VEXMAR-882306 format. One record per atom (N, C-alpha, C): x, y, z; residue number from 1; atom name. Coordinates in steps of 0.1 Angstrom, whole numbers, plus 5000, padded with zeros to 4 digits. Atoms other than C-alpha are relative to their C-alpha. Example, Ala and Ser with C-alpha at 12.3 -4.5 7.8 and 13.67 -1.06 7.14 Angstrom:
! residues 2
      X      Y      Z    nr   atom
   5009   4988   5000     1      N
   5123   4955   5078     1     CA
   5009   5012   5000     1      C
   4991   4989   5000     2      N
   5137   4989   5071     2     CA
   4992   5011   5008     2      C
This chain:
! residues 256
      X      Y      Z    nr   atom
   4987   4995   4991     1      N
   5416   7333   6021     1     CA
   5012   4997   4993     1      C
   4988   5002   5008     2      N
   5450   7338   6006     2     CA
   5008   4994   5011     2      C
   4988   5005   4990     3      N
   5481   7319   6023     3     CA
   5010   5004   4994     3      C
   4986   4997   5004     4      N
   5516   7331   6020     4     CA
   5009   4989   5003     4      C
   4994   5011   5000     5      N
   5539   7304   6013     5     CA
   5016   5004   5004     5      C
   4987   4996   4995     6      N
   5571   7306   6035     6     CA
   5012   4999   4989     6      C
   4989   5001   5008     7      N
   5604   7314   6016     7     CA
   5008   4987   4998     7      C
   4994   5012   5002     8      N
   5625   7285   6003     8     CA
   5013   5004   5008     8      C
   4987   4998   4993     9      N
   5657   7281   6024     9     CA
   5012   5004   4989     9      C
   4990   4998   5008    10      N
   5686   7298   6008    10     CA
   5013   4990   5002    10      C
   4992   5011   4998    11      N
   5713   7273   6001    11     CA
   5015   5006   4999    11      C
   4985   4995   4997    12      N
   5750   7282   6011    12     CA
   5007   4998   4990    12      C
   4990   5004   5011    13      N
   5774   7286   5981    13     CA
   5009   5011   5001    13      C
   4988   4990   4998    14      N
   5804   7305   5975    14     CA
   5006   5000   4981    14      C
   4994   4998   5014    15      N
   5819   7320   5940    15     CA
   5012   5007   5001    15      C
   4987   4995   4998    16      N
   5854   7330   5931    16     CA
   5002   5009   4988    16      C
   4997   4993   5011    17      N
   5863   7359   5909    17     CA
   5016   5001   4998    17      C
   4983   5001   4999    18      N
   5899   7353   5895    18     CA
   5004   5013   4991    18      C
   4998   4986   5009    19      N
   5917   7385   5883    19     CA
   5014   4997   4997    19      C
   4985   5000   5002    20      N
   5950   7389   5865    20     CA
   5001   5015   4993    20      C
   4998   4987   5001    21      N
   5967   7422   5857    21     CA
   5006   5000   4984    21      C
   4994   4998   5012    22      N
   5975   7433   5820    22     CA
   5004   5015   4999    22      C
   4997   4986   5002    23      N
   5990   7464   5806    23     CA
   4988   5009   4999    23      C
   5012   4990   5002    24      N
   5958   7480   5797    24     CA
   4990   4998   5012    24      C
   5010   5001   4990    25      N
   5941   7470   5829    25     CA
   4999   4986   5004    25      C
   5001   5012   4996    26      N
   5931   7441   5847    26     CA
   4986   4993   4994    26      C
   5010   5009   5004    27      N
   5908   7410   5836    27     CA
   4996   4989   5009    27      C
   5005   5010   4991    28      N
   5886   7383   5852    28     CA
   4995   4989   4992    28      C
   5002   5013   5008    29      N
   5880   7349   5841    29     CA
   4985   4997   5001    29      C
   5014   5003   5000    30      N
   5843   7343   5831    30     CA
   4997   4987   4993    30      C
   5001   5012   5005    31      N
   5826   7311   5823    31     CA
   4986   5000   4995    31      C
   5012   5000   5005    32      N
   5797   7302   5802    32     CA
   4994   4986   5004    32      C
   5005   5014   4995    33      N
   5773   7276   5818    33     CA
   4993   4993   4989    33      C
   5009   5007   5009    34      N
   5757   7249   5797    34     CA
   4987   5005   5001    34      C
   5015   4997   5003    35      N
   5723   7257   5783    35     CA
   4991   4990   5007    35      C
   5008   5011   4994    36      N
   5709   7225   5799    36     CA
   5001   4999   5011    36      C
   4999   5000   4986    37      N
   5719   7232   5833    37     CA
   4987   5006   5007    37      C
   5012   4999   4995    38      N
   5689   7235   5857    38     CA
   5001   5014   5004    38      C
   5000   4986   4996    39      N
   5702   7270   5872    39     CA
   5009   5008   4991    39      C
   4997   4993   5009    40      N
   5713   7298   5851    40     CA
   5007   4995   4989    40      C
   4995   5006   5012    41      N
   5717   7279   5820    41     CA
   5001   5011   4989    41      C
   4995   4991   5011    42      N
   5736   7297   5793    42     CA
   5003   5014   5008    42      C
   4996   4987   4996    43      N
   5747   7325   5816    43     CA
   5014   5000   5002    43      C
   4985   4999   4996    44      N
   5781   7339   5822    44     CA
   5000   5002   5015    44      C
   4997   5001   4986    45      N
   5794   7331   5855    45     CA
   5013   5001   5006    45      C
   4985   5003   4994    46      N
   5822   7332   5882    46     CA
   5000   4984   5003    46      C
   5000   5015   4997    47      N
   5833   7297   5890    47     CA
   4995   4999   5015    47      C
   5006   5002   4987    48      N
   5815   7284   5920    48     CA
   4989   4990   5002    48      C
   5008   5010   4999    49      N
   5790   7263   5936    49     CA
   4994   4998   5016    49      C
   5007   5003   4985    50      N
   5771   7249   5968    50     CA
   5012   4993   5010    50      C
   4990   5006   4991    51      N
   5789   7241   5999    51     CA
   4997   4985   5002    51      C
   5002   5013   4999    52      N
   5794   7205   6007    52     CA
   5005   4997   5017    52      C
   4996   5000   4986    53      N
   5799   7190   6044    53     CA
   5016   4997   5000    53      C
   4987   5002   4999    54      N
   5836   7180   6035    54     CA
   5008   5013   4999    54      C
   4995   4987   5000    55      N
   5842   7218   6030    55     CA
   5006   5007   5014    55      C
   4996   4997   4985    56      N
   5845   7221   6069    56     CA
   4997   5014   5003    56      C
   5001   4986   4992    57      N
   5845   7252   6092    57     CA
   5011   5000   5011    57      C
   4991   4999   4989    58      N
   5867   7265   6118    58     CA
   4998   5011   5009    58      C
   5008   4991   4991    59      N
   5859   7284   6149    59     CA
   5006   5014   4995    59      C
   4996   4991   5000    60      N
   5883   7310   6141    60     CA
   4997   5011   4985    60      C
   5005   4994   5014    61      N
   5871   7318   6104    61     CA
   4984   4994   4999    61      C
   5013   5006   5004    62      N
   5835   7315   6099    62     CA
   4997   5001   4984    62      C
   5001   5002   5017    63      N
   5840   7319   6061    63     CA
   5007   4988   4995    63      C
   4990   5009   5002    64      N
   5864   7290   6061    64     CA
   4992   4990   4990    64      C
   5007   5009   5010    65      N
   5837   7265   6045    65     CA
   4999   5007   4988    65      C
   5004   4994   5012    66      N
   5828   7290   6020    66     CA
   5014   5003   4990    66      C
   4986   5001   5007    67      N
   5866   7295   6009    67     CA
   5001   4987   4994    67      C
   4997   5011   5003    68      N
   5869   7259   6008    68     CA
   4992   4996   4988    68      C
   5009   5003   5010    69      N
   5839   7255   5985    69     CA
   5004   5008   4986    69      C
   4997   4992   5013    70      N
   5851   7283   5962    70     CA
   5013   4995   4994    70      C
   4989   5004   5006    71      N
   5885   7269   5958    71     CA
   4999   4986   4993    71      C
   5003   5012   5006    72      N
   5871   7232   5952    72     CA
   4991   5002   4989    72      C
   5008   4999   5012    73      N
   5844   7243   5927    73     CA
   5009   5007   4989    73      C
   4990   4994   5010    74      N
   5871   7265   5910    74     CA
   5008   4989   4994    74      C
   4993   5011   5004    75      N
   5892   7234   5906    75     CA
   4994   4990   4989    75      C
   5008   5008   5009    76      N
   5866   7213   5892    76     CA
   4993   5007   4988    76      C
   5007   4993   5012    77      N
   5849   7239   5870    77     CA
   5011   5006   4989    77      C
   4992   4995   5010    78      N
   5881   7254   5854    78     CA
   5014   4998   5001    78      C
   4986   5007   5000    79      N
   5911   7235   5866    79     CA
   5010   5009   5004    79      C
   4991   4990   4995    80      N
   5926   7266   5885    80     CA
   5001   4994   5015    80      C
   4999   5004   4985    81      N
   5940   7253   5919    81     CA
   5008   5009   5009    81      C
   4997   4991   4992    82      N
   5944   7275   5947    82     CA
   5005   4991   5014    82      C
   4994   5010   4989    83      N
   5966   7251   5970    83     CA
   5017   5002   5000    83      C
   4986   4998   5000    84      N
   6002   7253   5981    84     CA
   5008   4989   5007    84      C
   4990   5011   4993    85      N
   6031   7229   5994    85     CA
   5000   5004   5013    85      C
   4996   4997   4986    86      N
   6043   7228   6030    86     CA
   5009   5011   5001    86      C
   4990   4989   4997    87      N
   6068   7252   6022    87     CA
   4995   5014   4994    87      C
   5009   4988   5005    88      N
   6041   7277   6006    88     CA
   5001   5006   4987    88      C
   5001   5001   5013    89      N
   6049   7271   5972    89     CA
   4990   4996   4991    89      C
   5009   5005   5007    90      N
   6025   7269   5944    90     CA
   5003   4988   4993    90      C
   4998   5013   5007    91      N
   6021   7236   5924    91     CA
   5009   5002   4990    91      C
   4992   5000   5011    92      N
   6046   7229   5897    92     CA
   4992   4996   4989    92      C
   5009   5006   5011    93      N
   6033   7223   5861    93     CA
   5001   4986   5002    93      C
   5002   5013   5000    94      N
   6044   7189   5866    94     CA
   4989   4996   5010    94      C
   5010   5004   4991    95      N
   6021   7185   5897    95     CA
   4988   5004   4994    95      C
   5014   4998   5006    96      N
   5993   7201   5880    96     CA
   4997   4990   4988    96      C
   5002   5009   5009    97      N
   5997   7177   5853    97     CA
   4995   4986   5005    97      C
   5001   5014   4992    98      N
   5996   7147   5877    98     CA
   4984   5003   5005    98      C
   5013   4999   4992    99      N
   5963   7163   5892    99     CA
   4988   5001   4989    99      C
   5011   5000   5009   100      N
   5944   7166   5859   100     CA
   4991   4988   4999   100      C
   5011   5012   5000   101      N
   5930   7130   5860   101     CA
   4993   5002   5012   101      C
   5004   5000   4987   102      N
   5922   7135   5896   102     CA
   4988   5009   5000   102      C
   5011   4990   5003   103      N
   5901   7165   5887   103     CA
   4989   4995   4996   103      C
   5011   5008   5006   104      N
   5880   7144   5865   104     CA
   4993   4990   5010   104      C
   5006   5008   4989   105      N
   5874   7120   5895   105     CA
   4995   5011   5009   105      C
   5006   4989   4991   106      N
   5868   7149   5918   106     CA
   4985   5003   4994   106      C
   5013   4995   5005   107      N
   5839   7160   5894   107     CA
   4991   4991   4999   107      C
   5009   5013   5001   108      N
   5824   7125   5890   108     CA
   4998   4997   5014   108      C
   5006   5003   4985   109      N
   5821   7122   5929   109     CA
   5009   4987   5006   109      C
   4992   5011   4997   110      N
   5848   7095   5928   110     CA
   5011   5004   5012   110      C
   4988   4996   4993   111      N
   5873   7114   5950   111     CA
   4996   5014   5007   111      C
   5004   4986   4994   112      N
   5868   7141   5977   112     CA
   5013   5010   5001   112      C
   4990   4991   5001   113      N
   5887   7172   5978   113     CA
   5012   5000   5010   113      C
   4991   5002   4990   114      N
   5904   7169   6012   114     CA
   5010   4989   4996   114      C
   4991   5012   5003   115      N
   5918   7134   6001   115     CA
   5010   5005   4990   115      C
   4992   4995   5014   116      N
   5931   7150   5966   116     CA
   5011   5008   5008   116      C
   4988   4993   4994   117      N
   5951   7176   5987   117     CA
   5009   4992   5009   117      C
   4992   5008   4993   118      N
   5964   7151   6012   118     CA
   5008   4993   4994   118      C
   4993   5010   5007   119      N
   5975   7128   5987   119     CA
   5012   5006   4994   119      C
   4990   4994   5005   120      N
   5997   7154   5972   120     CA
   5008   5011   5009   120      C
   4993   4992   4991   121      N
   6009   7171   6005   121     CA
   4998   5016   4995   121      C
   5004   4986   5004   122      N
   5988   7202   5995   122     CA
   4990   5006   5012   122      C
   5011   4995   4989   123      N
   5968   7226   6017   123     CA
   4994   5013   4991   123      C
   5008   4990   5007   124      N
   5941   7250   6003   124     CA
   5005   5013   5004   124      C
   4992   4986   4997   125      N
   5957   7285   6000   125     CA
   4986   5011   5005   125      C
   5015   4991   4998   126      N
   5923   7301   6017   126     CA
   5005   5016   5001   126      C
   4993   4987   4998   127      N
   5947   7332   6027   127     CA
   4998   5009   4988   127      C
   4999   4991   5013   128      N
   5947   7341   5988   128     CA
   4984   5005   4995   128      C
   5015   4995   5003   129      N
   5907   7348   5988   129     CA
   4999   5010   5010   129      C
   5005   4989   4990   130      N
   5895   7381   5998   130     CA
   4986   5000   4998   130      C
   5014   5001   5000   131      N
   5860   7380   6006   131     CA
   4995   5017   4998   131      C
   5006   4986   5004   132      N
   5840   7410   5988   132     CA
   4986   5002   4997   132      C
   5017   4997   5002   133      N
   5802   7405   5985   133     CA
   4995   4988   5006   133      C
   5007   5009   4994   134      N
   5776   7386   6003   134     CA
   4984   5003   4994   134      C
   5015   4999   5007   135      N
   5741   7381   5982   135     CA
   4993   4988   5005   135      C
   5010   5012   4997   136      N
   5711   7362   5993   136     CA
   4988   5002   4991   136      C
   5009   5003   5010   137      N
   5685   7354   5966   137     CA
   4987   5008   5007   137      C
   5014   4997   4996   138      N
   5650   7374   5969   138     CA
   4990   4990   5005   138      C
   5008   5009   4996   139      N
   5626   7355   5990   139     CA
   4990   4993   4995   139      C
   5009   5005   5011   140      N
   5601   7352   5962   140     CA
   5005   4991   4990   140      C
   4994   5010   5011   141      N
   5625   7331   5941   141     CA
   4997   4985   5005   141      C
   5002   5014   4995   142      N
   5617   7294   5941   142     CA
   5012   4992   5002   142      C
   4988   5008   4997   143      N
   5654   7284   5940   143     CA
   5009   5013   5005   143      C
   4994   4989   4993   144      N
   5676   7307   5964   144     CA
   5013   4996   5004   144      C
   4987   5000   4994   145      N
   5710   7311   5975   145     CA
   5005   5008   5009   145      C
   4994   4989   4992   146      N
   5732   7327   6001   146     CA
   5014   4996   4996   146      C
   4987   5001   5008   147      N
   5764   7334   5983   147     CA
   5010   5009   5006   147      C
   4989   4993   4997   148      N
   5796   7346   5994   148     CA
   5009   5001   4987   148      C
   4991   4998   5011   149      N
   5819   7360   5967   149     CA
   5014   5004   5003   149      C
   4984   5000   4997   150      N
   5857   7359   5969   150     CA
   5008   5007   4987   150      C
   4991   4995   5011   151      N
   5884   7376   5947   151     CA
   5014   4996   5003   151      C
   4985   5006   4996   152      N
   5918   7362   5943   152     CA
   5008   5004   4985   152      C
   4990   4997   5011   153      N
   5948   7370   5918   153     CA
   5003   4986   4992   153      C
   4998   5011   5005   154      N
   5955   7342   5894   154     CA
   5015   4993   5004   154      C
   4986   5005   4996   155      N
   5982   7318   5906   155     CA
   5011   4998   4990   155      C
   4989   5001   5009   156      N
   6015   7316   5888   156     CA
   4999   4988   4992   156      C
   4997   5013   5006   157      N
   6018   7290   5860   157     CA
   4986   4994   4996   157      C
   5014   5003   5004   158      N
   5979   7286   5856   158     CA
   4992   5009   4992   158      C
   5008   4991   5010   159      N
   5954   7298   5831   159     CA
   4985   4996   5000   159      C
   5014   5004   5000   160      N
   5924   7276   5835   160     CA
   4994   4993   4987   160      C
   5007   5007   5011   161      N
   5903   7251   5812   161     CA
   4988   4995   5003   161      C
   5014   5004   4995   162      N
   5865   7248   5815   162     CA
   4998   4986   5001   162      C
   5003   5013   4998   163      N
   5852   7214   5824   163     CA
   4993   4995   4985   163      C
   5006   5006   5015   164      N
   5832   7210   5789   164     CA
   4988   4994   5003   164      C
   5014   5008   4996   165      N
   5801   7198   5808   165     CA
   4993   5012   5006   165      C
   5007   4990   4991   166      N
   5787   7221   5833   166     CA
   5003   5016   4994   166      C
   4997   4988   5004   167      N
   5807   7250   5819   167     CA
   5005   4997   4985   167      C
   4996   5002   5013   168      N
   5811   7251   5779   168     CA
   5008   5010   4994   168      C
   4992   4992   5005   169      N
   5832   7280   5774   169     CA
   5008   5009   5011   169      C
   4994   4989   4993   170      N
   5856   7304   5793   170     CA
   5010   5010   4994   170      C
   4992   4990   5007   171      N
   5875   7335   5786   171     CA
   5006   5011   5011   171      C
   4996   4987   4991   172      N
   5894   7364   5801   172     CA
   4994   5012   4994   172      C
   5007   4986   5005   173      N
   5876   7399   5799   173     CA
   5001   5009   5011   173      C
   5001   4989   4990   174      N
   5872   7432   5819   174     CA
   4988   4998   5008   174      C
   5012   4997   4994   175      N
   5846   7437   5844   175     CA
   4992   5009   4993   175      C
   5007   4990   5007   176      N
   5832   7465   5824   176     CA
   4994   4992   4986   176      C
   5005   5006   5011   177      N
   5830   7443   5795   177     CA
   4990   4990   5000   177      C
   5009   5011   4996   178      N
   5810   7416   5813   178     CA
   4986   5008   4999   178      C
   5012   4991   4997   179      N
   5784   7445   5822   179     CA
   4993   5003   4987   179      C
   5005   4996   5013   180      N
   5784   7457   5785   180     CA
   4994   4988   4993   180      C
   5004   5012   5008   181      N
   5779   7421   5770   181     CA
   4985   4997   5006   181      C
   5014   5004   4994   182      N
   5748   7417   5796   182     CA
   4989   5010   4993   182      C
   5009   4991   5004   183      N
   5733   7450   5786   183     CA
   4999   4998   4985   183      C
   5003   5001   5016   184      N
   5736   7444   5746   184     CA
   4992   4986   4998   184      C
   5008   5012   5005   185      N
   5722   7409   5750   185     CA
   5009   4990   4994   185      C
   4991   5012   5007   186      N
   5755   7392   5736   186     CA
   5002   4988   5011   186      C
   5002   5012   4991   187      N
   5753   7371   5769   187     CA
   4991   5003   5010   187      C
   5006   4999   4990   188      N
   5732   7365   5797   188     CA
   5009   5002   5012   188      C
   4992   4997   4991   189      N
   5745   7380   5827   189     CA
   4990   5002   5012   189      C
   5011   4998   4989   190      N
   5726   7376   5861   190     CA
   5003   5011   5008   190      C
   4999   4986   4994   191      N
   5721   7407   5883   191     CA
   5011   4999   5010   191      C
   4989   5000   4991   192      N
   5746   7396   5910   192     CA
   5012   5000   4995   192      C
   4988   5000   5008   193      N
   5773   7390   5884   193     CA
   5002   5016   4994   193      C
   4998   4986   5002   194      N
   5765   7424   5871   194     CA
   5005   5011   5007   194      C
   4997   4991   4987   195      N
   5765   7443   5902   195     CA
   5013   4999   5002   195      C
   4987   5003   4995   196      N
   5796   7427   5913   196     CA
   5012   5006   4989   196      C
   4989   4997   5010   197      N
   5814   7434   5879   197     CA
   5001   5015   4998   197      C
   5000   4985   5000   198      N
   5800   7471   5880   198     CA
   5010   5005   5013   198      C
   4992   4996   4989   199      N
   5819   7474   5914   199     CA
   5013   4998   4997   199      C
   4986   5005   5001   200      N
   5850   7457   5904   200     CA
   5004   5008   4989   200      C
   4994   4994   5014   201      N
   5853   7478   5870   201     CA
   5003   5012   5005   201      C
   4998   4988   4993   202      N
   5858   7508   5895   202     CA
   5015   5001   5004   202      C
   4986   5003   4996   203      N
   5895   7494   5903   203     CA
   5009   4997   4988   203      C
   4992   5001   5011   204      N
   5925   7497   5881   204     CA
   5008   4987   4999   204      C
   4995   5014   5000   205      N
   5941   7464   5893   205     CA
   4994   4992   5010   205      C
   5005   5009   4993   206      N
   5932   7433   5907   206     CA
   5006   5003   5017   206      C
   4997   4996   4988   207      N
   5954   7441   5938   207     CA
   4994   5011   5007   207      C
   5009   4988   4993   208      N
   5937   7475   5945   208     CA
   4986   4994   5005   208      C
   5016   5004   4995   209      N
   5903   7459   5945   209     CA
   5003   4993   5014   209      C
   4998   5008   4989   210      N
   5915   7431   5970   210     CA
   5004   5008   5012   210      C
   4997   4993   4991   211      N
   5932   7458   5991   211     CA
   4988   5008   5006   211      C
   5011   4992   4995   212      N
   5901   7480   5994   212     CA
   4990   4990   5006   212      C
   5009   5007   4993   213      N
   5877   7451   6001   213     CA
   5006   4995   5014   213      C
   4995   5005   4988   214      N
   5901   7438   6029   214     CA
   4998   5013   5010   214      C
   5003   4991   4992   215      N
   5898   7472   6044   215     CA
   4987   5006   5004   215      C
   5015   4995   4996   216      N
   5861   7477   6040   216     CA
   4992   4988   4996   216      C
   5008   5012   5004   217      N
   5844   7444   6039   217     CA
   4985   5004   4997   217      C
   5014   5000   5005   218      N
   5811   7441   6020   218     CA
   4989   4995   5011   218      C
   5009   5004   4989   219      N
   5778   7439   6040   219     CA
   4990   4991   4990   219      C
   5009   5009   5008   220      N
   5751   7415   6030   220     CA
   4990   5007   4991   220      C
   5007   4995   5009   221      N
   5730   7422   5999   221     CA
   4987   4991   4998   221      C
   5011   5007   5004   222      N
   5695   7411   5997   222     CA
   4991   5008   4991   222      C
   5007   4993   5010   223      N
   5679   7424   5966   223     CA
   4984   4998   5001   223      C
   5015   4999   4999   224      N
   5640   7430   5963   224     CA
   4994   5005   4986   224      C
   5008   4997   5011   225      N
   5614   7434   5936   225     CA
   4990   5011   5002   225      C
   5009   4989   4998   226      N
   5596   7467   5933   226     CA
   4992   5003   4987   226      C
   5010   4993   5013   227      N
   5569   7484   5910   227     CA
   5000   5014   4999   227      C
   4999   4986   5005   228      N
   5575   7517   5894   228     CA
   4992   5001   4989   228      C
   5007   4997   5016   229      N
   5549   7530   5871   229     CA
   4995   4988   4993   229      C
   5004   5012   5006   230      N
   5537   7493   5867   230     CA
   5010   4994   4993   230      C
   4991   5007   5005   231      N
   5571   7484   5856   231     CA
   5008   4992   5011   231      C
   4993   5007   4988   232      N
   5590   7458   5877   232     CA
   5015   5002   5000   232      C
   4985   4999   4999   233      N
   5625   7465   5890   233     CA
   5005   4996   5012   233      C
   4993   5008   4990   234      N
   5652   7448   5909   234     CA
   5009   5013   5010   234      C
   4993   4990   4991   235      N
   5664   7471   5941   235     CA
   5009   4995   5006   235      C
   4987   5007   4995   236      N
   5699   7465   5952   236     CA
   5008   5011   5006   236      C
   4992   4991   4992   237      N
   5716   7482   5981   237     CA
   5014   5003   4994   237      C
   4986   4998   5004   238      N
   5747   7500   5971   238     CA
   5011   4995   5010   238      C
   4990   5006   4991   239      N
   5781   7491   5986   239     CA
   4999   5009   5013   239      C
   5002   4995   4987   240      N
   5780   7496   6022   240     CA
   4986   5006   5003   240      C
   5012   4995   4997   241      N
   5743   7502   6021   241     CA
   4998   5014   4998   241      C
   4999   4985   5000   242      N
   5749   7537   6011   242     CA
   4990   5005   4985   242      C
   5010   4998   5012   243      N
   5719   7545   5986   243     CA
   4997   4985   4996   243      C
   5007   5011   5006   244      N
   5701   7521   5962   244     CA
   5003   4999   4986   244      C
   4996   5000   5014   245      N
   5709   7509   5927   245     CA
   4986   4992   4995   245      C
   5013   5006   5006   246      N
   5676   7503   5908   246     CA
   5001   4995   4985   246      C
   4998   5004   5011   247      N
   5677   7481   5877   247     CA
   4987   4992   4994   247      C
   5014   5006   5005   248      N
   5650   7467   5853   248     CA
   5002   4986   5005   248      C
   5001   5015   4997   249      N
   5641   7432   5866   249     CA
   5000   4991   4988   249      C
   4996   5007   5012   250      N
   5654   7405   5844   250     CA
   4990   4987   5003   250      C
   5010   5011   4995   251      N
   5626   7379   5860   251     CA
   4987   5007   4998   251      C
   5012   4993   5003   252      N
   5594   7389   5844   252     CA
   4988   4998   5013   252      C
   5012   5003   4991   253      N
   5562   7392   5869   253     CA
   4992   4988   5000   253      C
   5008   5012   4999   254      N
   5546   7361   5878   254     CA
   5009   4988   4995   254      C
   4988   5010   5001   255      N
   5580   7341   5872   255     CA
   5009   4998   5012   255      C
   4987   5001   4988   256      N
   5598   7346   5904   256     CA
   5001   4987   5004   256      C
């Protein structure tokens, strides 16, 4: 008799796509994960990670904890801080320089993010993050995430520097180039990253993408594996669940 093992609980997490406009079109910040990391080693990723209890929640915004996690992880991983002063101003270059050593303490677990913000009279600029996608890892995978993806424009006076540990490189590129690099094998690009970049590539500017997603929030995407002619594929609902995108599976059968 065979038994079906219950799916692993998907861990709540958040990722942030950071965009900046250029004359030839807009770019996003991509980072390269350390090959030695347990999850997505060597892959191109957006800054992000799992939620922590300190990220909190508010009754009027069910995504508040996800927004806070995206902001905290982005500062830890690439040094870009989505926070403002009580007057609504972005941090000055001088304040950002002061925060650099505290970023290291945050990464090492010696300091929590709410304390860092309070110490410098800053508040997380959650309003700058536009929610645009929600992915849940297929149930047959041994490590699963329930991830909200956000989009934000690069704060003035900031550019980003990867942490050199979890992330070993970072660079600006277009969403279409991320897709092309994954298809050519130049970089490992996970399916969620690829599909999100395919969608973002349809917009001419970051502000245009944000405005569209604010008007038309994304529904949850739960990919599934299917077999067609003995070949394994990943079936992904299209935006708004209008149709299906079928892509070759990057996880071989038997290694799910």
